[in-house]
N, C-alpha and C positions, 0 to 999 in steps of 0.2 A: 507558379513560375517565377523566375529572377526577373527583376526591373531591366528593361532594355537598356537603360543609361548604364554603362559600365563603371563600377566603382571598386577600389580595392577593400579588402576586409576591414583594414583600419577606418576608411572612409564609411563604410557600412555601419560599423558599431558607432560610430560618432554621428551618423546621420539624424538621430532624433534630437541631438543636443546643438547641431551645427549652427541651426538658424538662429537660436536663443544665443549663443555667444556672438555671433555676428551682430545681432539687433544691439546687444550691449555695447559691442566695440563701437559701434557707430555713434551711440550716445555719449560717448566719452570724447570730448574735444581734445585734439591734439595728443592723445595717448600713444597711438601707433606711431606717430612722427617723433615724439619725446624719448619714448623707452625702446631700447633694443628688446626687452622681454615686456611686451605690451601685453595687454590683458588677455588677447586671445592666444599669443605665444605662452604664456604663462600657463594658462589654462589647458591647453592642448599638450604641452610638453608634460605637465603631471598627469593628465590621463595617460598619455602613452606610457609614462613610467609606472603608474599603477597597474594597467593592463599587463605590463612586462614583468610585474613584481619586482621592480627595482626598490629597494627600502632606504634609501638616503639620496639627498641631494647630490652629495659627492658622486655617488655611483652613477646617478641620472646624467650628470655632466658629462662623465666619461663615455657613457652609452650614446649619447647624442653626439659628441664630437666623432666616435670612432665607428660607430654602427653604420652600415650600408643601408639597414632598413629605415633608421632615423633621417638619413641623408636623402633618401628617395621620398621620403613623405615629405620632407622640407622643414623640419624641425630646426629653429634658429637655435645657435649657441650660445650660452650666458654663463657668467660667472656666479660662484656661491654667493657674493653679497647682492647681485641681482635678483636671486630668488628671495633672499631675506628681506630685501626692500620691497619686493613684490607682495610678500605675504604680509607687509605691515601695511601698503598702499591701497589694496583693496579692500573694500568692505565686505564682511562676511555675508551681510544681508543680500548682496548680489547673488552670491551662491544659493542662498536660500530660496531665492526667487527661482534661480534656474532648477533646482532640485523639485521644488513644488509645480512649475510648469511641466517638467519632465514625468512627473506623476500623473499628471493629466493627459499628455500627449501620447504615452506608451499605453497599448492595449495589453497589460499583463493578463496572464491566465488566472482565473480563479478556480479555486477546489471547490466543485459543487457541493460535496459533501459537508463542507464547513461553511460555504456561503448560506445554506439554508439554515444555519444556527443564527444568522445575525453577523453583525462586523465584531471581529474579535481582534483586539490588541494584545500582544505580548508584551510586558513592560519589564525591562530590567537595566543594570548598570554595570558598566566593566571599567576597571582601572588600568589606564596606561602609564607606565613608568615615565617620571619626568627628571631632568637633571637638576643638581642641587641649586643652580643659580635661578631656576624658575620659582623665585619666591613666593609668586600669587598661586602656585599649584599646591597649597597645604594640603597634607594628607595625615602623616604621622610624624612624630619627633624627629626622626633620623632618616626620613624619606618624603620626597615630594612625588605627587602623581596627578595625573588627569583622569577625569571621570567621563566616560560617555554615557549618557541616559538615553535610553531608547525606546520607542514604541514601535514594534515590529509587528505589521499586519499579517495574521495567520492566514486570512482569506486567499491573499495572492502571494504570500511569503516575501514580503518587501518591507523595508525601513519606510516609515511615513513620518516621523518627527524625531528630532534628537536635541539634546542640549550638552553641551561640553563644559564642565565646571572644574573648579579645584577638587581634589579627590575625596573630601569629607564632606562635599555638599550632600544635603538631604535628598534620598531617593524618593521619600514618601512625598516632598514638597514638589517633585517633578511629576509625580503622579497627579497630585491635586491640580496642577497647573494645566493639565491636558484633558481632564475629564470632558467628555461630551455626551450629550443626551442619546441613548440608544445603543452606546457601545458596550461591549463587554470586555473588562480588564482581566488578563490573566497574571498573577504575580506569585512570586515565592515567600517563604515566611519573613523575610526583611521588611515587607510593606504591611505587616500586621498593626491594626490599630483601630479600635473602635470609632475614634473620629474619623478616620478614613472610610470605614464602612458605612456611617450615617452620611459623609459628604458624598459618596457615590450614588447613595439611594436618593438622597436629596437633588441630586442633579439628574435623576431618572434614567442613570446608567446602571451597569450590573458589573458583578466581580466575581472571580474564582481565585482565591487566596489560599496557600496552603497554611494550615495552623500549626500551633505547636502543642506538644503532648501535655504540656502542663496547664492547658487552659480549662477553666471550670465552667460548666454549663449545665443547664436544666432542660430535659427533654420535654418539649409541649406534646409533640405528636410524632410517632412512627409511620415513616412513609414506605410504600413498596419499593423493594429493591428490584430494579429492572436491568439486567444484565444478559447479554446473548448467552444460551447455553454452552456455546463453544468456548466461551471464557470464563466460565464459572471456576474451572479447576485451576485457574491461575491467581485466584482471589480466595481470602479466608477473611472470616468474621467481618462481613461487609453489612454495614448499617445505614440508613439513609433517614435522616430525622431533621424535624423543625425544632429549634432550640433558642433558649436566651441564656446568654453569658452572665454569670453570677456577678461580675464586678463591671459590668457595662451599666453606667449610670443612666443611660437612654432606654435600657431595656429593649431594645431591638429584637426583632424576630429574624432570625437566620435560618439557612439550611446548611446541614453538615452532612457530608459524605465520608464515611470512615472505612477502611480496608486495610488488610495486611497483603502484600504481595513478596513473595522471595524472602520472607523474614523482616522486611521493613514495613512499619505503620505509617499511615497516611491519613491526615485530617483535612479534607477540603471545605473550606467555608464560602459561601455563595448565597447570593438573592435570586437567582434564576431558578424559579419554581417551575417553569415549563420544560426544563430538560429532564431525560431520563437518567438514572444514575450512571449508567454506562457512559452517556454523552459528557457528563460532568468529568468522569475520569478521564476520558478520551481527549478532551479540550485540554485538560490539566498538563497530561503526558506531552502534548504538543508544545508545552512550553520550552521543551528543550531546543526547539528550532531557533529560538532567540540567542541561546549558548552557542548553537551550531554557526550563526551569523557571526557573532564577534570572534569565534575562533578562525572563520573564514577571512574577516578584516585582518585581524592580528598575525595570522599564521601563513595563510596562502597568498595574501596581497601584502604581506610584510608591514603592516600598519602598526605593529606594535612599536615601531621606530618613529619617534616625532620629527617631522621636518622643519618645524617651526618651534620657537619657544616662547612666542608671542601669543597671549590668548586668543586674539583676532586670528592669528595664523593658525594655530590649532583648530579652530572651528573652520577654516577654509579648508584644511587637510581632511579634516572628517567629512564635509560636505563633499569632497571630490571623490573619497572613498565610496561614499553612498551612491553618487551620481554614477561613478564608473560601474558600481554593483548593478543598478538599474540598466544601464547600458549593455553590458554583458548578459544579463538576465531577458532583456528583449531580444537581444541577437539570437541566444540560445534557443528561446521558445520560437522564434521566426523560423529558424533552421530546422527544428524538430516538427514543427508544423508541416513544412514543406515537403518533408521526407517520411511523414506518417500517413498510411492509407486512413480515410475518412471512416471507415468502418469500425476501426480500432477503437474499443471502448470496453474497459473492465471495470465492473462494479465494485464499490467498497465491499459488499458482502462477499464476493468471490475471492477477494484479495485477503480479507479477513479471515476467511476459511484456509486459505494457503499459507497464511502466516501461522496458523494454529497448526496445521499438519506438519509445517516444517520444525516447529518448536516442540512438537510431540516426538518427532523422530531424532531430533538432536537437541536433549535438554541441555547440553554444555553450551549451547550457542551463544550464550549471555543472558543478562537479566531480561525478562520479557517486558518488564514494566516500562523499560527505557527503550529496549530494542524492537518489541513486539508491537505496542501501541503506537510508538513514534513511527513506525514504518507501516503502518495499517494501510497506507494507500499503495505500499509496494513500489513496483517499477514506475508507475505514473510519476509518483513524487519524485524519483530519481531522474527521471526522464526529462520533465518540463520544468521542475523548480530547484534542482540542485545543479550548481556549478563546480564540476570536479577539477582537480588539479591536473590530471592529463589532458582533459578538454581545454583546459586554459593554456597549457604549453603548446598544444596543436594550435590554437588561435594565434598565439604568439608567432609561431612559425610560418603563418598563413597570411601576416598582416600586409604583405606587399602583394598578394595574390589577387586577382580578378574574382570579385565574388559571383560564383554561377553555381549551377547545379552540382557540379563535380566537388566544389569546396563543401557544399552542404552535405553531399554525401560523406565525404572524408572526414568530416567533423562529427558524424552520426557514430564513427566507429569508436569513439572516445567517451567514456562516461562523465 
């Protein structure tokens, strides 16, 4: 049931972070008295803009000045120069702490089928275009760019770590800097390195990284191929082996899973010997979720447009996008749980069979490797862990409405 204390939807969304913002504001002596755009005003204004998919400070200023929603929420107006100054005034470390505390405060749902395989982090980087005057954002000879390096937790479908750098900063270095014991890291081909493989093993962590077709190795032992019968006709030439790379000076023993799907060949390198062939393939297929997250931030939330040209300001912007994502996901999951019967429970086996059946009946529905394995959890994944544009638009239009059971039911109508 809904809390007895009435809040509007905007207040409900910000609920998990409101006390954190208030606590930090109190610690900043004279901040609220000195600046019209105080820490609280700056942070909440930007979160409002992100939730409403406003792509620039200029448009945010107009929205706050003319919108009835912004007026009733009580958002203070400010000039563009005030925002520019605030991006430089506040330390990104403050937002890093808010993000970290929010990760602990919110009880995000975990995917049971993933959870039982250990903690899984998807690692990738994505480039955000920068203007020519951002000299610190080095990328190419004729173009500047900022890169977001991200660790996305597959278990709960949430971002957990990030680093913003100039566009040509090493992705491999970011990976090395975040390695933790007991975690499995899933990466694409850009992270291949014998040094990385050994470094991860030495840290008692694990990896699944897609290999390149020209890698040379010797097979030490052929392993049993374990793939559910219902999936076998989607794969060809499946091999599972323990190998040694010919040009690896350390001569480490690794596991390689090879297969062909829809005419494309894959080589997956890992040190996880406890997983089945199918689990290795499935986990790598889910790497696509980090790409979907970047697309969501860039396209749906309009994050492709930088609001600040200062390196610290860019960090603040990225942290605010991730904070907004956590708030929206927490809100969506709370709404979905409230309107879902407790008896509803679809097993992964049932959904995988449904996926196979649909693919068999409609072979033109898309590449199975991307759309079949990645959607293995079917409706549950979309229902609890996906923030759709239609749902987000509905949330925007309900911001002033009192959060109650009726709002929960109305939001449930949008994917």
